[in-house]
C-alpha positions as CSV (number, residue, x, y, z in Angstrom):
1,X,-61.7,-219.5,-128.1
2,X,-58.5,-217.6,-129.1
3,X,-55.3,-219.5,-128.4
4,X,-52.8,-217.7,-126.3
5,X,-50.4,-217.3,-129.2
6,X,-53.1,-215.7,-131.3
7,X,-54.0,-213.1,-128.6
8,X,-52.8,-209.5,-129.0
9,X,-51.8,-207.3,-126.1
10,X,-53.7,-204.1,-125.4
11,X,-50.8,-202.2,-126.7
12,X,-50.9,-204.0,-130.0
13,X,-54.7,-203.7,-130.2
14,X,-54.4,-200.0,-129.4
15,X,-51.9,-199.5,-132.2
16,X,-54.4,-201.1,-134.7
17,X,-57.2,-198.8,-133.6
18,X,-55.0,-195.7,-133.8
19,X,-53.7,-196.8,-137.2
20,X,-57.3,-197.3,-138.4
21,X,-58.2,-193.7,-137.4
22,X,-55.0,-192.3,-138.8
23,X,-55.5,-194.1,-142.1
24,X,-59.0,-192.6,-142.5
25,X,-57.7,-189.1,-141.5
26,X,-54.9,-189.3,-144.0
27,X,-57.2,-190.6,-146.8
28,X,-59.9,-188.0,-146.1
29,X,-57.5,-185.1,-145.7
30,X,-54.9,-185.8,-148.4
31,X,-56.4,-188.6,-150.5
32,X,-53.5,-190.9,-149.8
33,X,-52.8,-194.2,-148.1
34,X,-51.0,-193.9,-144.8
35,X,-47.5,-195.5,-144.6
36,X,-47.5,-198.9,-142.8
37,X,-45.9,-198.4,-139.3
38,X,-43.2,-200.6,-137.7
39,X,-45.1,-203.3,-135.8
40,X,-44.6,-206.6,-134.0
41,X,-44.4,-209.9,-135.8
42,X,-48.0,-210.7,-134.7
43,X,-49.3,-207.5,-136.5
44,X,-47.4,-208.5,-139.6
45,X,-48.9,-212.0,-139.7
46,X,-52.0,-212.6,-142.0
47,X,-55.2,-212.3,-140.0
48,X,-58.8,-211.6,-140.7
49,X,-60.0,-208.2,-139.4
50,X,-63.0,-205.9,-139.5
51,X,-63.0,-202.2,-138.8
52,X,-66.3,-200.8,-137.4
53,X,-67.0,-197.1,-137.2
54,X,-69.8,-195.8,-135.0
55,X,-71.3,-192.4,-134.7
56,X,-71.7,-191.0,-131.2
57,X,-74.8,-189.0,-130.5
58,X,-76.9,-187.9,-127.5
59,X,-80.6,-188.9,-127.1
60,X,-82.6,-188.0,-124.1
61,X,-79.5,-187.2,-122.1
62,X,-78.0,-190.6,-122.9
63,X,-74.9,-191.0,-125.1
64,X,-75.6,-193.6,-127.8
65,X,-73.7,-195.3,-130.7
66,X,-75.0,-196.1,-134.2
67,X,-73.2,-197.9,-137.0
68,X,-71.5,-195.7,-139.5
69,X,-69.5,-198.3,-141.5
70,X,-68.1,-201.8,-141.1
71,X,-65.9,-203.6,-143.6
72,X,-63.1,-206.1,-143.4
73,X,-61.4,-209.3,-144.4
74,X,-63.0,-212.6,-143.0
75,X,-60.0,-214.6,-144.1
76,X,-56.3,-214.1,-143.2
77,X,-55.2,-213.0,-146.7
78,X,-53.1,-210.0,-145.9
79,X,-50.8,-208.9,-143.0
80,X,-52.9,-207.7,-140.2
81,X,-51.6,-204.1,-140.1
82,X,-52.2,-203.7,-143.9
83,X,-55.6,-205.4,-143.7
84,X,-56.6,-203.0,-140.9
85,X,-55.6,-199.9,-143.0
86,X,-57.5,-201.2,-146.0
87,X,-60.6,-202.0,-143.9
88,X,-60.6,-198.7,-142.1
89,X,-60.5,-196.7,-145.4
90,X,-63.2,-198.9,-146.9
91,X,-65.4,-198.7,-143.8
92,X,-65.2,-194.9,-144.0
93,X,-65.7,-194.5,-147.7
94,X,-67.1,-197.7,-149.4
95,X,-69.8,-199.2,-147.1
96,X,-72.9,-199.1,-149.4
97,X,-75.2,-198.6,-146.5
98,X,-73.9,-195.2,-145.6
99,X,-72.6,-192.0,-147.3
100,X,-68.8,-191.6,-147.2
101,X,-67.4,-190.0,-144.1
102,X,-66.1,-186.4,-144.3
103,X,-63.1,-185.1,-142.5
104,X,-65.2,-183.2,-140.0
105,X,-67.1,-186.4,-139.1
106,X,-64.0,-187.8,-137.4
107,X,-64.7,-185.7,-134.3
108,X,-68.0,-187.6,-133.7
109,X,-67.1,-191.2,-134.4
110,X,-65.3,-194.0,-132.6
111,X,-63.2,-196.8,-134.2
112,X,-63.3,-200.5,-133.3
113,X,-61.0,-203.2,-134.6
114,X,-62.0,-206.9,-134.5
115,X,-59.2,-209.3,-135.1
116,X,-60.5,-212.7,-136.2
117,X,-59.5,-216.3,-136.0
118,X,-59.7,-218.3,-139.2
119,X,-63.3,-219.3,-139.9
120,X,-64.1,-223.0,-139.4
121,X,-66.9,-224.9,-141.1
122,X,-69.5,-226.3,-138.7
123,X,-70.3,-229.9,-139.2
124,X,-73.9,-230.7,-138.6
125,X,-76.7,-233.0,-139.8
126,X,-79.9,-231.2,-138.8
127,X,-80.7,-227.5,-138.0
128,X,-81.2,-228.1,-134.3
129,X,-77.5,-229.1,-134.1
130,X,-76.6,-225.4,-134.9
131,X,-78.3,-224.3,-131.7
132,X,-75.6,-226.2,-129.8
133,X,-72.7,-225.6,-132.1
134,X,-73.0,-221.8,-132.2
135,X,-72.4,-219.9,-128.9
136,X,-73.6,-216.3,-128.5
137,X,-70.8,-214.1,-127.2
138,X,-68.1,-216.5,-128.4
139,X,-68.7,-217.1,-132.1
140,X,-69.0,-214.8,-135.0
141,X,-70.8,-216.6,-137.9
142,X,-70.7,-216.7,-141.7
143,X,-73.7,-218.0,-143.6
144,X,-72.9,-219.2,-147.1
145,X,-75.4,-220.6,-149.7
146,X,-74.4,-220.5,-153.3
147,X,-73.7,-216.8,-154.2
148,X,-75.2,-215.6,-150.9
149,X,-73.0,-214.9,-148.0
150,X,-73.4,-212.9,-144.8
151,X,-71.2,-212.3,-141.8
152,X,-71.9,-211.1,-138.3
153,X,-69.2,-210.3,-135.7
154,X,-69.5,-212.0,-132.3
155,X,-70.3,-208.8,-130.5
156,X,-73.4,-208.1,-132.6
157,X,-75.8,-210.6,-130.9
158,X,-74.7,-209.4,-127.5
159,X,-75.4,-205.7,-128.5
160,X,-78.9,-206.7,-129.6
161,X,-79.5,-209.4,-127.0
162,X,-80.3,-212.1,-129.6
163,X,-80.5,-215.7,-128.7
164,X,-78.9,-218.3,-131.1
165,X,-82.0,-218.7,-133.3
166,X,-82.3,-214.9,-133.7
167,X,-78.6,-214.7,-134.4
168,X,-78.8,-217.4,-137.2
169,X,-81.9,-215.7,-138.7
170,X,-80.2,-212.3,-138.8
171,X,-77.1,-213.8,-140.4
172,X,-79.4,-215.3,-143.1
173,X,-80.9,-211.9,-143.6
174,X,-77.4,-210.4,-143.9
175,X,-76.7,-212.9,-146.6
176,X,-79.9,-211.9,-148.5
177,X,-81.7,-215.1,-147.6
178,X,-85.1,-215.6,-145.8
179,X,-84.5,-215.5,-142.0
180,X,-85.7,-219.1,-141.6
181,X,-83.4,-220.4,-144.4
182,X,-81.1,-222.1,-141.9
183,X,-84.1,-224.2,-140.7
184,X,-85.3,-225.3,-144.1
185,X,-82.1,-225.7,-146.2
186,X,-78.7,-227.2,-145.6
187,X,-76.3,-224.3,-145.8
188,X,-72.7,-223.8,-144.8
189,X,-72.1,-222.1,-141.5
190,X,-68.7,-221.0,-140.4
191,X,-67.7,-219.8,-137.0
192,X,-64.8,-217.7,-135.8
193,X,-63.8,-215.8,-132.7
194,X,-62.6,-212.2,-132.3
195,X,-60.5,-210.0,-130.1
196,X,-62.1,-206.5,-130.1
197,X,-60.4,-203.2,-129.4
198,X,-62.3,-199.9,-129.4
199,X,-62.1,-196.2,-128.6
200,X,-64.2,-195.1,-125.6
201,X,-64.6,-191.6,-127.1
202,X,-63.5,-190.2,-130.4
203,X,-59.7,-190.2,-130.5
204,X,-59.7,-191.2,-126.8
205,X,-58.6,-194.1,-124.6
206,X,-58.8,-197.6,-126.1
207,X,-60.0,-200.7,-124.3
208,X,-60.3,-204.4,-125.1
209,X,-64.0,-205.3,-125.2
210,X,-64.5,-208.6,-123.3
211,X,-67.0,-210.9,-125.0
212,X,-68.8,-213.1,-122.5
213,X,-70.1,-216.4,-123.9
214,X,-73.8,-217.0,-123.1
215,X,-75.4,-220.4,-122.8
216,X,-78.9,-220.3,-124.3
217,X,-79.3,-224.0,-124.4
């Protein structure tokens, strides 16, 4: 799990989410990159980060979310605040799964920022070992096999109620591999943890999402 010195305060996490939204607003309105704000040392340190944008809609009287863009840096290659700005703009305009956001769309989307620990290679000898090494609700995973690579954030299997096997299979699919590839071939699996901050409603209050580890085995 996240070490105490790695954890951000709610205030720091809220600043990241607000900066992500402001970066997209500035880019869509004025086609320019927002200035980097003054931040704490922790927000200037290199960290991996992903920005997720979700569309809010109503179905059958129930408010629901659906993915509208998600891009980030798995590795700590840039200062966290700068990586957040870059990821937010990319999630809004460069995710190949979705058309670019327009300025008017910002009233119906929420922003989520996941701050990552450095990925660590899982040492294992047989596929069943992965079922114990990977914990749903604790670990994000990266699957890597030659040119194929796929990443899933730790909140994803909780949202879809996947067990570990389903989680690994969907990570393989994300990498462009067959879903059972982790069972049939030795591949590199990396795990990481995340601290997740998100808007409750568009441009509204921001909370830290608590990810609860689940024991499937």
